[in-house]
N, C-alpha and C positions, 0 to 999 in steps of 0.2 A: 740444219742449213749451214751452221758454222763449220761442220766437218767438210762439207763440199767446198766452202770458201778456202779452208786450209789446204785441202788436196789440190784444188786448182791453182792456188797461189804457190804452193811448193813446186808444182810442175812448171809453172811460168818462171819461178826463180831458178830452177835447175836447167832451164833451156839454154842458158849461156855456158854451162859447163863444157859441152862438146866443143864450142867455139874457143873457149879458153885453152882447152887441151890441144886443139888444132894450131892455135897461135904458138903455144910452147913447143910443140913438135916441129913445126916448120921454122920456128924462130923468125916469124914475120907476121905482121898485122897489116900488111899493105892494102888488103881488100876492105878493111874497115874504114868507114868514113868518120872523121872527127865530128862532123855535123850530126850524124846519126847518134853517136855516143853522147854528145852534149845535150841534144834534144831529149834523148832517153833519160839521162840523169835529171834534167830539169823537170820533165814530166813526172818521173817517179818521186822526186822530192815534193812536188805539189800534191801528189796523191797521198804521200805519207803525212804531210801536214794536215790535209783534210781528214784522213782516217784517225789521226791522233786527236784532232779537235772533236770528232764525233765518237771517240772511244770505240773504234771499230778494230779490235785486236786482230782478227783474221786478215784484214786488209793491210794494216800497217806492218805487221810482223813479216808477212810474206813479201810485200813490196820492198821492204828494207833489205831482204836477202837478195832480191833481184837487183836492187840498186848497188849493193856491194859488188855483185858479179860484174855489173856494167862498169863500175869504177876500176875493177881489176883489169878488164879489157882495155879501158882507157890508159891505164898505167903501162900495160904491156905494149900498146900501140906507141905511146911516147917513147918507151925504152927501145923498142926495135926500130922505130923510125930514125932514132938518133945514131944507131950503130952504122 
């Protein structure tokens, strides 16, 4: 079952990569909502804390990757909104 958790988690973590690519290609993150990004980061942080507390490596390792990608999108949004 751990392998299913890792596979699913990696797919969820990589789902943001096409969005990041699109932001970089268009040089705009206008369509992204700050509220969406912040709620996503807060939710992912809470899941990571829960998973670490319960020593659930497949969960926290993949959610941390997803959270990193969400943080990248937030930084890109801030950067391109200021331009």
